[in-house]
N, C-alpha and C positions, 0 to 999 in steps of 0.2 A: 657659574655659567648663566648668562642671561636667558630669559625666557625664549626670545626669538632666535637664539642660537641652537636650540634643540632641533636636531634632525634625527628622529627616532629610528631611522634606518640603521643606527649603530647596533640595534638589536635585530638579528636575523635580517640583515639589510637586503639580502638577495630574495627574500620571500615577502616581506611586508614593508610598508612605509608608515611610520608613525609621525605625526606632526603635532606640534604643540605651540600655540601662540595665544596672546590675550583674547583673541576673538574666535578661537577654534579649540575644541577639546581633542583629546587623543582620538585619532581616526584610523581605522584599519582599512586600507585599500587593497584590493586584489587578494583578499585573504579569507573569503567567506568559507572556503573549504578547509581552512587550516584548523586543526584541533584547538578547542577553546583553551586547554591547559597551556599551550604554547603562547597564546595571546596573553593569558593571565601572567605567565612568567615574564614576558617581555615588559609588561607594565610594572610589575613588582620591582624589577631591577632598576627602574627609574625613580623609585620612591625613597624619600628620606624616612628615617624612623618615625619622625613626627607625622608625616603624611600617612604612613601605615596605620599609626594609632588613630588618626582621624577617620579612617574607613570603619573603625570599630565603634565609633561614637554616634549615637542617635539622640537627637534633640526633639523635644516637643515644639510645636509652633509657638513663636515667642513675640511676634509683633504684627501689626497690620502690614502685611507684606508689600502692598502697593502704596502704603502711606510713607510718612517721613522715616528716615533711617533712625533707629534708636540710638540715643546718645549716652545713656548711662544705665547702670544696673545690670541685672542678669541678661536682659534682652540684648543689650549692647555687646556683652561678652560673647553671647552665642552668635550674634551677627558677625563679629570679628573672626570668630573661629570658622564660620562658614566661608568667609572670604579668603582665609588662609588655607583652605583645604582640610580643615580638621573636623569635618562632619561628613559621615558616609550615608546617613539616612535621616529623614525627618518624619514625624508622625503628626496626625491631626491637622494636616493641611489638605484642603480639598478645593476644587474649582480650578479650571484650566488657567485662568488669569494668574492666580496666586502660585500654582505649581510651576507654571512657566517662569515666573519672576524669580523663584528660588533656584530652579534648575539653571537658569541663565547665569546666576551668580556662580554656581558650582562649575559650570561648563566653560564659561567665558572669562571669569575673573580669577580663578585659582591657577596655580602654576601648571598642574597636570590636567585640569579640566575633567576630572572623573565624575560621571553623572551620579545623582542622588537616587536612592529609593525613597518612595513616599508611602508610608504605612498608615493604615486606618483600621479601626475595629468594625469591619463589615461582617457582622455576625450572622444576621439573617436579612440582609438587605441594606440599601443605602437610603434612598428616598422612598422607593417602592419596597414595602416591608412584607416579607414572607412570614409564615408562622415561626414562633420561637423554635430552635432546633429540637427540643424535646418533643414538641408537637409534630414536627416533621418526621421524627423517628417513629411516631405512632402510626404513620402511614405504611411503614415497611415497604415502601415503594422506592426502590433505589434509583430508578431512572428519573422519577419526578423530583427526588431530592437533588440529584445531580443537576437537573435543569434549574432548580431553584438557586443553587449556588452559581450556575452560569449566568442567570439573570442578574444576581447581585454583582458578579464580576463585571459584566458588560456595563451596567449602570455606573459602577465605581470607576472603571477604566475611563469612561467618557469624561469624568471630572478630574482626571489627572492622577488618581490613585493607582498604584501598581503593586500593592502588597496588602493583604488582609491578615489580621491576627486571628485566623480561624482555619480549620475547624477545631473546636475544643473536643478532644477525643477521650477525656477522662471518664472512666467507668464510675458511676455514681450509685451508691446503695443507700444513701442517707438523705431523705427528702428534706431534712432540716436545712441542709446546705443550699443556699440560694442559687448557686450556679448550676444546679441540676437542669435548670431551664436552658442552659447553653450547650448541653451535650446530648448523647443518644441513649442515656439510660443506664441500666444495670448490667447488661449482658455483653461480654467481650466478643462473642461471635457477631451479633447484630451490630454492635458498636464498630467492629472492624469493617464490616460491609458498608456501613454508612460513612465511616471515615474515608474510605476509598472513593465513594460517590462524591463526597464534598470536595476532596482534593482534585479529582478529575474535573468537576464542574467549575471550580475556581480557575484552575491552571490551563485547562484545555490544551491548545497547541502553542500557547504563549503569543497569540496574535494580540492586536491592540484591543481586543475584547476580553482578554484574560488577565488575571493578576496572580501574583505569587500567593500560595497558601502557606499556612503556618500551623503545624500540629502542636497542640498545647494541652496541658501543662506537664512537662516532663520532670518528675513523674510522681504519682501518688496523691496529688493535690485534693482529689475528691474524697479521700479517706481521712480527712481532717477529723480529729477527735471531737465528739459531741456535735458534729455537723457545723461547727463554728468556723467561719472562713478564716484562712491563714493559719489555722491551728496546727499543732504537732501531728505528724503522721508516723505510725509505728506498725508496720506490716511485715509478714513473713516473706521469705524469698519465694515460697510457693505462690502466695497471693500476688506478689509482684510479677512473677513470670507468667502465671496461668490466667490472671484476671486483668491486671493493670497494663502490662506491656503489649498484648496483642493488637489493639487498635493503633498504637504507635508504630509497631513493626509493619502493620498493613499500610500505614501512611508512607513509610519509607519505600516499601515495595511498589507503591503507586506513584512514586516519583516526587513526593512533596519536597520542596526546595528549602524550607526553613522549619526550624523547631523553636519553641519557646520553653524555657525552663520554668520552674514553679516557685511559689513563695515558701512552701513548706520545707521542713527538714525530713530527711529519710535516713534511718539508722544513725541519727544524731548529727547528720551533716546537711546543711541547707542545700537544696537542689542546685542553686546557682553556683555553689562551690563544690559540687559533688562529681569528682573525677570518675567514680564507678559508673554513674549514669551517663555522663556526657562523653568521656573518652573511651572507657572500656566497652560499654554496651552500644551506645548510639554510633559513635565514629569507628569503633573497633569491630565488635561482633557483627553489627548490622551494616557496616561499610557506608554509612550515610555521608554523602559528599557535599551536602548543602551547608548552611551555617545555623548556629544557635544564637538566638537573641534572648537577653534576660527579660524577665517581666519588669514592669514599671518599678524602677528604683531598687530592684531586688539585690543588686550587688551591695549597695550600702546597707540594706536591711540585714545583712549578715552581722552587722555591728550589734543591734539590739538582740539578735539571736544569741549573742555571746560567742560567736565563732571568729570574729575579726575585731581587733582593737580599734581600728580606724579605717578611713576610706582607702588609704594606701595599701594596707594589708588586705582589705577586701578586694581591691583590684588585682593584687597578686594572686590571691586564692582563686578568684573567678577565672582569670585567663589561664592559669595553670590547669584548672579543672576542665577547660574546654568550652567556656561561655564566650562566644566570639564577639557579640555586639552588645554594648552597654546601653540599655534604654533608660535614659534620664537619671542616671546616678552621677554622671560626669566624672566617674572614678577613673576610667581609662584615659580620657583626655587630660586629666590632671596629673596622673601618677605613673602611667604605664611606661613612657619613655624613660623616666628616671629609674623605674624598677629594672628595665633592661640594662641600663648603664651600670646599675649596682650589681648585676648578675643574679637578681632574685627571680627574674623571668627571662627565659631564653628567647632571643629574637626569632629563632626558628618557629617557636609557638605563635608568636605574633604574625610571622609570615604565613603560617598555616591558616590562621583566622582570616587574614586579609585575602588570601587566595580564594578561600571559600566564598567570601562576599563578592569579590571581583568576578568569579566564575558565574555566580547567579546573575549579576548585572549583564554579563555577556550573553547568557542564555536568554535573558529577557529582551535583548536587542537594544539596550540603552547606549552601548558604545557606538553602534551603527547609527542610531537616531535617538539622541537624548530627549527629544521632544515627541517621542512616539505616542505619549498619552496626553498631548497638549493640542487638541484639535477643537477649537471653539464651536465650529459648526456641528461636529459630531456630538458635542456636549448638549447643544441646544435641541437636537432632534432625538436624543437618546433618553434623557432623564424622564422617568414617568411615562414612557410610551405605552400605548394600549396593549401591545403584545406582552409587556411585563405584567400589566394588570390581569390579563387572562391567565398568565402563568402562576401568579401567586394565588389567584382564586382557585385554580385547580389544586394547588398544593394545600390550601386551607381546607377544601372539601375532604381531601383524602386523609387529613390529620385528625378529623373528628372521630371520637370513640363513643359508641352507644353502650352505656353501662347497665341500663335497666329499661325494660319496656313492658310493664304489666298491662294486661287487658288491651294490648295494642293501642295504647293511648297515642302513640306515634305511628305513622306520620299524621299530622294534623289534617283535619278536613279542610278543603280549600274554599269552602263557602258556607255561609249560614251560621257561623259561630261568632260568639262574643268572646274575645280573647283579652285577658288582662295581662299586661306586660309589666312586671314589677322588678325593681332593683336598679340601683344607681349605675351599675355597669351596663345595663341594657341601653342606656342613652349616652354612653361614654365613647367619644371618638378618639381618645388618646390612649387609654389603658390597653385596648387590644393590640397596640403596637408593641407592647411588651417591653422588657428591659433590653439594653444594648441595641438601641436604634438611634444613636446619637446624631445622625445626620437627617433624620426624618423630622418633618414639621408636625407640631401638635395639632390635634383635631383633624387629622387627615384619614383616619380609619372610617370605614363604613360601620355604623353602629348596628346593633341587633334591631333596634327600633326601625331604622331606615331599611334594613333588609326585609323585615316582616311587612312593612307598609307597602311593599311592592305587590303584595298579594291583596288585591283590592276587594275581593268578594267576602272577606271577613271584616268584622269590626274590631279594630285594634285600639285599646285604651291603655295609656301608659301612666304610671305613677312611680316615683322613686322609692318610696317606702322608708329607706334609710340610706345615709351616706356610708360608703366604705371608708373613706378618708375624710379628715377634717382639715386638710391643708398640708403644706410641706414643712419639714423641719428646717433647721438652718442649712442643711445640705440640700442642694438643688434636686438631687436624685432620690431623696427619701420622703416618705409620707407619714403623717400621723393617722393612726387608726381610730375610727369613731367607736368608742366603747360605751357611750352614754346616751347619745341623742336618739330617741325613739319617737320623736314628734310626728313623723310621717306614717307611723304604723296604722293609725285609725283610717286614713284615706286609702291606704292599700287594702285594708281589711274590707272596707266598704265596697271597693271595686271588685275584689275577689268574690264577694257574696253574690253579685249580680252577673257574674261571668260564667261561661260554659267551661272554659279551660283557663288555667293560670300558667303563664310562662315566667319563671323567676330566673333572672340572670344574677348569680351570686359568685363570689370567689375572692381572688386577690387582685388588687390593682396591679397594673403592669410594673410599677416601681416597687412592689413588695417582694419581688424576686430578683435574682441577679447577684452580681458581686457585692459582698458585704451585707447581704440581706438574709442572713440565717434566721430561722424561726425556732423557738422552743415549743410552740404550739402549732399543730398542723390542722386545726379545725378551721371553719369559716371565720375569717377575722371579724372582730368587733361584734356588733349586734345582729349580724346577718342570720345566724341560726335561730335566734329568737324571733326574727321576722318570719322565717320559713315556718316555724312551728305555729306561729299565730295565724298565718294564712291557711295552713293545713286544717286548722280547727274549723274553718268556715267553708273551705272548698278543697277537698283532697285531690281533685283532678289537676295535679301539678306536674308540669314538665320543668325539672331543674336543669338549667344550663350552667355548667361550671366554666368560669373564666379563671385560669390559674396557671402558674408556671412551675408547679411541682405537684407530686401526689398529695392529696389531702385526706385527712381522717374524718369521714362523714358517716359514722355508723347509724346515727338517728335517721338521716336521709335515706340510707339504704333500707332501713327497716320500714319506713313509712311512705316515702315518695314513689309513686308508680313509674315515673319515667325520669331517667337521669342521663344527661348528655355531657361528656367531657369535651369541651370546646376550647380549652387552653387559652392562649393569647395568639390569635391567628393572623395578625398583621393587617395590612391595608384593606383587604377584602373580607374582613372578619364577618361582618353582619350579613353579607350576601351568602357566604358559605353556610353559616348557621341556619339562615332562613331556608335555604335549599334542602338541607338535611331535615329540618323540622317538618317541612311540607312534603318530603318524600321525592323531591325532584332529583335528589342525590341520595342513594342508598348507602348509609355509613359502612365503612370497611376497615376503620382503624383498629389497631390492637395496642394495648398498653406496653410501652417500653420500660416501665418501672412498676413495681408492685405497690399497691395502695394499702396502707396499714389500717387496722381498726382503731388503733390508738398510737399516739406518739411514743408510748412506752415500748412498742414492738420494734422501733427503729434502732439500728438498721435492719430492714427486713427485705429479703430477696429470695427468688425461687431456687437458685442454685446453691443452697446452703449444704452443709455437711451434717450427716447424722452424728449424734453423740453416742456414747456407750449405753445411754439410757434414753433412746428416742421416744419410747412409750412403755408403760407398764401394763401388764395384763390384769393385775389386781385392781379392781375399780376404786378401792379406798386408799390406794397408795399415793403418797405425795412425792415420793423420791424418784421423779423422772423429770425430763427437761420440759418445763411448761411454766405458765403463769397461773397463780391462784385466783387472779381477778380478770383474766382476759383469755380468749382463745389464742391458740398458736397460729391459726390460719390467717391469711390476709383478708382484707375486705374484697379486693379484686386482685387476682394473681397476674403475674407477668404474662403477656401475650393475650390477655382477655379483651374481648370486644364483640358485641352483638351486631346484628344486622336486621333489616326488615325481611331478609330471606331467612330460611331455616336450613342448616346444613347437617346432614346425617352422615356419619363416618361408619364404614364397615369394611370387612374383608381385608384386614391387614395381612400381607403375605411377605415372606422373605424367600428369595430365590434359592438360598441355601442357608444353613444354620451355623456355618463357620467359614472363616477365610484366614489366609495366612499372607505372608509378605507378597506384595504386588497383586494380591487378590482383591475381589470386591464382593459385596452383597447388594442385590437389587431389592429395595423395599418398595412395595406398592400398597396403596390404600384407595378405597372407593369412596367418593364423596358425592352425595346427591342433594340437590336443592329441592326441598319438599314444599316450598312456598309458591305463591302466585306471582312473585316479583323476582326479576333477575338480580343477582348480587355477586359481590366479590368476597372471597374467603382466603385468608392467609393460612395455608396448611403448614403446620410446624412439626419438625422432626427433632426429637431429643434422644440422648443416650444416657446410660449410666454404666460406668465401669465399677463392677461390684467389689473387686479386691484390687488394691494398688499398692505400690511401694510407698506412696503417701496416700492418705485418705482422699477419696474422691467425692465430688458433689452428688446429691441424690438425683439430679438431672442437669443436663447441659444442652442448650440449643446447638444444633449442628447443621441445620438446614431449614429453609422455608421456601414456599412457592405460592404466589398469588394467582388464583384462578378465578374466572368468571363463569357462572352457571346460570343458564336460563331456567325458568320455572320447570320443575320436574326433570331437569337435565342431570345426567350422571357423568362423572369423569373419573378416570383412574390416574392418580398422581404417583410418580416414581421418584425415589431418592436413591443415591448410591452411597453405600458405606465403604470406606477404604481406610488405609492407615492414617490418612490426614484427618479423618473423622474421629478417630479413636486415640490419637496421640496426645500427650501432655508433657509438661516439664516434670520429670521424674526425680527420684532420689539420686539418680546418677548425674543430675544437673545438665540434662539435655532433653530435647523433645523426642519422644519415642512412644511406640505402642507396646504395651506389656501384654504378654499372653494371659488369657483368662476369660471369665464370663462377663457378658454385657447384657443389658436390657435396651431395647429400642422402643420409643414411644412416638406415636403420631397422633396429632389431634388439633383441636381448635384453640387451645391455650396450654400453658404449662401444667395446669391441674387436671384437665379433662382430656384423656387420650386413650387410645388403644395401645397394647403393649405386646411384645414378643421377645424372645431370647436368642442370642447368638454367641459364638465364641471366636476368639482370635488365637491362633496357634502359631508357634514358631516354625 
């Protein structure tokens, strides 16, 4: 049947009219109130097997879109597939002009004219960059995190992007893993709350200011052995259910429309080919009705895993396991139709995958308007607008964590001081953008030097002291660390000697964290600690500002440096946010979302660990208990830790009753007083411990938090409610439930410093 002979009224003709021609895509008229599933089914019935497979195929951008048509090689093949309707989505295409050109091919030159999805790694901003996600998590401010995602979505949508591969909701306990910068830290409760905030911020109401979110990586990716990216994962069912799954389930409940599987294996099966994860848990138990996209090339990566012999078998395994869309393996478009014809893959499974993708395209409004995200005027007035700058500055302020402040060295006096600013990162306008900011322009961040120079009444003098890096490797996104060049030490020492205060900005370059950037050493990279120690010898009045994308092991600094500020990689407005905190124009309120170790030998280290049978021995000379002979067991800074220029005093922990049963509750109250002369914010944290369980339980688990603002000498009573949801877990019965027994409840300023009380749950 020729293209112009299609009158799609043959499907539900009395309800809808579908038309298809060389200049018009499938259009649903007079059907806005019709259930999307009916629309999806009507399109599916018109598709050939090859066209169905095409919807499951995602290609990376492959040629200069508005330039000459590619004539040979891989680009030519991809272009031909696009024109034949064998591409359902593209990634790494941005800019309305290019997006429109590709959408025009899909909509106006293919037989059915099904619109494309355009995906991009919008992890913490597009051009306007927010703090890295781990830094945002340190704010514990869910509304501001949601707003940050909404800013990223609006800016991305204006350039034609309609799908981001974020949020990453992997729980991360190992700071060696470079991708900790991309997530929300080590705790499943906090991680779940932040996952929901980011999903809601990205997706909104699916207007032309919103984009699809993608919960990744399903599942266990952050538990890679040795913290080495892409490495093997081997965890128990209890860890999977109680620690790894909760943020993913929260994302489903929040309405996330796409999932991404992961590179790792789980129980000996690569996640991309893992039917337990994708069909049984995600699409079965959780009833997820969006679609799953593979990670980059992960279908074909089942071959070196030793799980598939070739690309054809890899395609068979992946589709049968529930991986709906193939990102850049070309395995589906090459082999899937053949596999169906051979009976190795059921066409009903292909149909299910296609229906999921079409449903999301309908939900996004692309069938109604394929060019929904192609407004050149909106693009010109949206990218980088002032409102966005204000938003990411607010996010950056709230992400900063004050780790130490002896003798109230901070905030800095605003006049009459000679301040030495030392460190290559202090004058770096690219590193603060962090990793995963692939659309941002280099040298667009506000540096710390620029931020401090706005305070004119002090004398600011800057010297580098030492480079963090000495150039790039052969890979564009990797850097070489300076381990030898100390030629700038003498100049830095001389400046420090004649200064009242020294501000040293040290840490990791933004390209030393992220995917593929695992580290075996968690100290300050290169010669930076030597520089810090040299400066301390001549002027101990040091404020250490850390720029980093992961927890660092800095025991010497904690022992010697009077003021330490965790400033992460804070994005476009980095220097302004840091300066405001250093000068006290913003009172720091951040709390650590990951534990900081004393030594890399403690890693993985996390607050919600389990006791051993020998947690401690009473005999002082015994060695036969769980400890190190050369290091303390305790962290350098615990989860939830963060100071303020205010002082918060906790007292009067009360429980409304000391037991509850099914459908009952306990009201927990605590009194907090600000005893300082400056107003401040405090994140009040609630933890519980289940003392006896059918499986062993952690020594503490975060179950609630509330951010409050207190004026000087003001007192507030904060309330939490404990119910069955607070106390349930995935038990030996392989279900979520609360078991009868004794519990402890803790309320405090971090996971290590809190008041405690006891309660019971009875059947």
